[in-house]
C-alpha positions in Angstrom: -61.0 -27.7 35.8 -62.2 -25.5 32.9 -62.3 -21.7 32.8 -64.8 -20.0 30.6 -64.8 -16.5 29.1 -67.7 -15.1 27.0 -67.5 -12.4 24.4 -69.5 -11.1 21.5 -72.4 -9.3 23.2 -73.5 -5.9 22.3 -76.4 -3.6 21.4 -78.3 -4.3 18.2 -81.6 -3.7 16.5 -84.5 -6.2 16.3 -83.9 -8.5 13.4 -80.1 -8.3 13.6 -77.7 -11.2 14.4 -75.0 -11.7 17.0 -72.6 -14.5 17.6 -71.5 -15.1 21.2 -68.3 -17.0 21.9 -67.2 -18.8 25.0 -63.5 -19.5 25.0 -62.4 -22.4 27.3 -59.1 -23.0 28.9 -57.7 -25.5 31.3 -59.5 -28.5 30.0 -61.2 -29.5 26.7 -64.9 -28.8 26.2 -65.3 -32.3 24.8 -65.2 -33.4 28.5 -68.3 -31.4 29.3 -71.9 -30.9 28.6 -72.0 -27.2 27.8 -74.8 -24.7 27.7 -75.9 -21.1 27.2 -78.1 -19.5 29.8 -79.5 -16.0 30.0 -80.8 -13.9 32.8 -82.8 -10.7 33.1 -82.7 -8.8 36.4 -85.5 -9.9 38.7 -86.1 -13.1 36.7 -84.9 -16.7 37.0 -82.0 -17.8 34.9 -83.2 -19.5 31.7 -81.5 -22.4 29.8 -81.3 -21.2 26.2 -79.3 -24.0 24.5 -77.3 -27.1 25.5 -74.8 -29.4 23.8 -73.6 -32.7 25.2 -69.9 -33.6 25.4 -70.3 -35.6 22.2 -71.7 -32.7 20.4 -74.5 -34.9 19.0 -77.5 -33.9 21.1 -78.7 -30.4 21.5 -81.5 -28.7 23.3 -83.1 -25.3 22.6 -85.7 -23.3 24.6 -88.9 -23.0 22.7 -88.4 -19.2 22.6 -85.2 -19.5 20.5 -85.9 -22.5 18.3 -85.2 -21.8 14.7 -83.3 -18.6 15.5 -80.4 -19.6 17.7 -77.8 -22.3 17.0 -75.3 -23.7 19.5 -72.0 -25.0 18.1 -68.5 -25.9 19.2 -65.1 -25.6 17.5 -63.0 -28.4 19.1 -59.8 -27.1 17.6 -60.3 -23.7 19.2 -61.9 -25.1 22.3 -64.7 -22.6 22.0 -68.5 -22.8 22.3 -70.7 -20.5 20.2 -74.2 -19.2 20.2 -75.3 -17.9 16.8 -78.4 -15.6 17.4 -80.4 -14.6 14.4 -83.6 -12.6 14.0 -83.1 -11.1 17.5 -86.0 -9.7 19.4 -86.2 -7.2 22.2 -87.2 -10.1 24.5 -83.8 -11.6 23.9 -82.2 -8.8 25.9 -80.4 -10.4 28.8 -77.0 -11.2 30.2 -75.8 -14.4 28.5 -73.6 -17.0 30.3 -71.9 -20.1 29.1 -71.7 -23.0 31.5 -70.2 -26.5 31.7 -70.7 -29.6 33.7 -68.9 -32.9 33.7 -71.1 -35.6 32.1 -71.8 -37.4 35.4 -72.9 -34.2 37.0 -76.4 -32.7 37.0 -75.4 -29.2 38.2 -73.3 -26.8 36.1 -70.2 -26.2 38.1 -68.3 -23.8 35.7 -69.5 -20.5 34.6 -68.2 -17.6 32.6 -68.6 -13.9 33.6 -71.4 -13.2 31.2 -71.8 -11.0 28.1 -74.6 -8.5 27.8 -77.0 -8.5 24.8 -79.4 -5.6 24.3 -81.9 -5.7 21.4 -83.8 -2.5 20.6 -87.1 -2.4 18.8 
């Protein structure tokens, strides 16, 4: 099974950029559909971006389209989320997750990395 570890969060100003990383170990990310989720206390977890195991099909939430980019470095076995033009409403705990292609539920999660965007 795969283990996931996020990094790259922090406190920034509105309009700034951050790049989140999700380092995988134990198994290659090319075996999984991978995704970035975010959650604010008291609210449901939100799917932000998703990439299939082939890397060819991606999904973005409407709220981040045009600003966020999901990508994967197969050599480093790492998933990324490039976040540009950050807004205060992007403030959340961000998690990477993975599921085997035949699964509908995400079985593997990182510990999360906090992003705070100030106005």
